[in-house]
C-alpha positions as CSV (number, residue, x, y, z in Angstrom):
1,M,-251.8,57.8,-178.6
2,R,-248.7,58.1,-180.8
3,S,-250.4,61.3,-182.3
4,I,-250.8,62.9,-178.9
5,A,-247.3,62.1,-177.4
6,L,-245.7,63.5,-180.5
7,V,-247.5,67.1,-180.5
8,A,-246.8,67.1,-176.2
9,A,-243.1,66.8,-177.1
10,L,-242.7,69.5,-179.9
11,T,-244.8,71.7,-177.7
12,A,-242.2,71.1,-174.8
13,A,-239.6,71.9,-177.3
14,V,-241.1,75.1,-178.5
15,F,-241.4,76.2,-174.2
16,V,-238.0,75.2,-173.7
17,G,-236.2,77.0,-177.0
18,V,-238.6,80.2,-175.9
19,G,-237.3,80.1,-172.2
20,S,-233.4,79.5,-173.2
21,Q,-233.8,82.8,-175.7
22,S,-234.9,85.1,-173.2
23,A,-232.6,83.8,-170.3
24,S,-230.2,84.4,-173.1
25,A,-231.5,88.0,-173.7
26,A,-231.8,89.1,-170.1
27,T,-228.1,88.0,-169.7
28,T,-227.0,89.6,-172.3
29,T,-229.1,93.1,-171.2
30,N,-227.7,92.9,-167.5
31,V,-224.4,93.1,-169.2
32,T,-224.4,96.2,-170.7
33,K,-223.4,99.4,-168.4
34,P,-224.7,102.8,-169.4
35,A,-221.8,105.0,-170.1
36,P,-221.2,107.6,-167.4
37,V,-222.4,111.1,-167.7
38,M,-219.4,113.6,-168.1
39,V,-219.5,117.4,-168.0
40,T,-216.7,119.8,-169.1
41,V,-216.4,122.6,-166.4
42,A,-216.6,126.1,-168.5
43,E,-216.0,129.8,-167.8
44,G,-218.1,130.6,-164.9
45,D,-219.5,127.4,-164.0
46,S,-219.9,126.3,-160.3
47,L,-220.5,123.3,-158.8
48,S,-223.9,124.4,-158.1
49,K,-224.8,125.4,-161.5
50,I,-223.4,122.3,-163.0
51,A,-225.6,120.1,-160.6
52,E,-229.1,122.3,-160.9
53,A,-228.6,121.3,-164.8
54,K,-228.1,117.8,-164.2
55,Q,-230.8,117.4,-161.8
56,T,-228.6,116.6,-158.8
57,T,-226.8,118.5,-156.1
58,Y,-223.3,120.1,-155.7
59,V,-222.9,118.0,-153.0
60,R,-223.3,114.5,-154.9
61,V,-220.9,116.0,-157.8
62,F,-218.3,116.9,-155.0
63,N,-218.4,113.1,-153.5
64,A,-218.6,111.7,-156.9
65,N,-215.3,113.6,-157.9
66,D,-212.4,112.9,-155.7
67,K,-210.1,115.0,-157.9
68,I,-211.9,118.0,-156.4
69,A,-210.3,118.8,-153.1
70,N,-212.4,122.2,-152.1
71,P,-215.9,122.2,-153.7
72,D,-215.7,126.2,-153.7
73,V,-212.5,125.7,-156.4
74,I,-213.3,124.3,-159.7
75,N,-211.4,125.0,-162.7
76,P,-212.4,125.2,-166.3
77,G,-211.4,122.3,-168.9
78,Q,-211.7,120.3,-165.7
79,E,-213.9,116.9,-166.6
80,L,-216.6,115.8,-163.9
81,R,-218.3,112.9,-163.4
82,I,-222.2,113.1,-162.6
83,P,-223.3,110.2,-160.3
84,A,-226.6,108.2,-161.1
85,A,-229.6,109.1,-159.0
86,D,-229.6,105.7,-156.9
87,E,-225.5,105.4,-157.1
88,E,-224.5,105.4,-153.4
89,L,-221.6,107.8,-153.0
90,P,-218.6,108.0,-150.0
91,D,-219.6,111.1,-147.9
92,R,-216.6,113.0,-149.0
93,Y,-218.6,116.5,-148.1
94,A,-219.2,115.5,-144.6
95,D,-215.1,115.3,-144.1
96,W,-214.2,118.3,-145.9
97,Q,-217.0,120.3,-143.6
98,A,-215.4,118.3,-140.7
99,Q,-211.9,119.7,-141.8
100,Q,-213.1,123.4,-142.5
101,Q,-214.4,123.7,-139.1
102,A,-211.4,122.4,-137.2
103,A,-209.6,124.7,-139.1
104,A,-211.7,127.5,-138.3
105,A,-211.6,126.7,-134.3
106,A,-208.0,126.5,-134.1
107,P,-207.4,130.2,-133.8
108,A,-210.8,130.4,-131.5
109,A,-209.0,128.3,-128.9
110,A,-206.2,130.7,-128.6
111,P,-208.1,133.2,-125.9
112,V,-208.4,130.1,-123.5
113,A,-204.4,130.0,-123.3
114,A,-204.4,134.1,-122.9
115,A,-206.3,133.8,-119.4
116,K,-203.2,132.3,-118.3
117,P,-200.9,134.8,-116.0
118,A,-198.0,134.3,-117.7
119,A,-199.9,134.3,-121.3
120,A,-199.6,136.7,-124.2
121,P,-202.5,138.9,-125.2
122,V,-205.1,137.4,-127.5
123,A,-203.3,139.0,-130.5
124,S,-200.1,137.3,-129.6
125,A,-202.1,133.8,-128.7
126,S,-203.6,134.1,-132.8
127,A,-200.3,134.5,-133.7
128,T,-199.1,131.2,-132.3
129,S,-201.0,129.3,-134.8
130,Y,-201.0,132.0,-138.0
131,P,-197.9,134.3,-137.4
132,A,-197.9,138.0,-138.4
133,L,-197.2,138.5,-142.0
134,S,-196.1,141.4,-144.1
135,S,-198.3,142.9,-146.4
136,N,-198.0,140.8,-149.3
137,A,-197.5,137.8,-147.7
138,A,-201.0,138.2,-145.6
139,K,-202.1,139.1,-149.2
140,A,-200.6,135.5,-150.7
141,F,-202.3,133.6,-147.8
142,I,-205.6,134.7,-148.1
143,Y,-205.9,134.3,-151.8
144,A,-204.5,130.8,-151.5
145,K,-207.1,130.0,-148.5
146,E,-210.1,131.6,-150.3
147,S,-208.8,130.0,-154.4
148,G,-206.5,128.6,-154.4
149,N,-204.9,131.4,-156.2
150,N,-206.9,130.6,-159.1
151,P,-208.6,134.2,-160.8
152,A,-211.5,131.6,-162.1
153,A,-212.2,130.0,-158.9
154,T,-216.0,130.1,-158.4
155,N,-217.8,128.3,-155.0
156,P,-221.3,126.8,-154.5
157,S,-222.6,130.6,-153.5
158,G,-221.2,132.2,-156.9
159,C,-218.5,133.7,-155.0
160,F,-215.6,134.6,-157.6
161,G,-212.0,135.1,-158.4
162,I,-208.7,134.9,-156.3
163,G,-210.4,136.5,-153.0
164,Q,-214.1,135.1,-153.7
165,D,-216.2,138.4,-154.2
166,C,-219.4,137.6,-153.2
167,N,-221.3,140.8,-154.5
168,G,-221.4,139.9,-158.3
169,V,-219.3,142.8,-159.5
170,L,-215.6,141.5,-159.9
171,R,-216.8,138.8,-162.6
172,S,-217.9,141.6,-164.8
173,M,-215.6,144.2,-163.9
174,C,-212.3,141.9,-164.5
175,G,-213.5,138.6,-165.7
176,V,-209.8,136.5,-165.0
177,D,-207.5,139.1,-165.2
178,Y,-205.5,138.7,-162.3
179,N,-203.9,142.0,-162.5
180,C,-207.5,143.4,-162.4
181,Q,-208.8,141.4,-159.7
182,D,-205.9,141.6,-157.8
183,A,-206.4,145.9,-157.6
184,Y,-209.7,145.3,-156.8
185,F,-209.4,143.0,-153.4
186,T,-206.3,145.1,-152.6
187,N,-208.7,148.0,-152.6
188,Y,-211.1,146.2,-150.7
189,A,-209.0,145.1,-147.9
190,M,-207.6,149.0,-147.5
191,N,-211.4,150.1,-147.3
192,R,-212.4,147.7,-145.0
193,Y,-209.6,146.6,-142.8
194,G,-206.8,149.7,-143.7
195,G,-204.3,147.0,-145.6
196,W,-203.8,143.2,-146.1
197,E,-202.2,143.3,-142.3
198,G,-205.9,143.9,-141.1
199,A,-207.7,141.8,-143.6
200,Y,-205.2,138.8,-142.7
201,S,-205.7,139.6,-138.8
202,F,-209.7,139.3,-139.0
203,W,-209.2,136.2,-141.3
204,V,-207.3,134.1,-138.9
205,N,-209.7,134.9,-136.0
206,H,-213.0,134.1,-138.6
207,G,-211.9,131.9,-141.3
208,W,-213.2,134.4,-143.9
209,W,-212.6,138.0,-144.6
């Protein structure tokens, strides 16, 4: 009887020891966290291009990086964090879209005021939110709105440069040469709108040019 009791005690001790080791290993495993996945923006990159390479979406990359103010504008050398597939993120993209829609809708409300008897024409109503500008000021306004005046800016659709060329011509023609891009977009403004003033007038009424 004493032998049986001794064997039972030793067996229980072994199981207790194994259980303690398993619990300790589980605790150690839970403490270890994977390092964040970081990407450095290269020349010609866009959020869409980076997201596709990392098997995620540009919306999730935008949501995970609060230093990006505009998903259409990222700069070479910028460090971006790629979120984990199961990571819950704040919907910053929806907030950004709402801001853009509100900004685009502001000029469209002007004709309502113009319908009143004492109101100015529609063109003058637009000037309430966006005053008439000189050619150079109109150009500066468009560059600021389109790219933040950044010749390397690329949006998720691949549009590129200070004025956001979406035809795929500017990148091979000028690269990030500011003066070359400026000449290209000035020619575009002249041919399509008769000058920067016309391009500006179109932009304030449509939110693009």
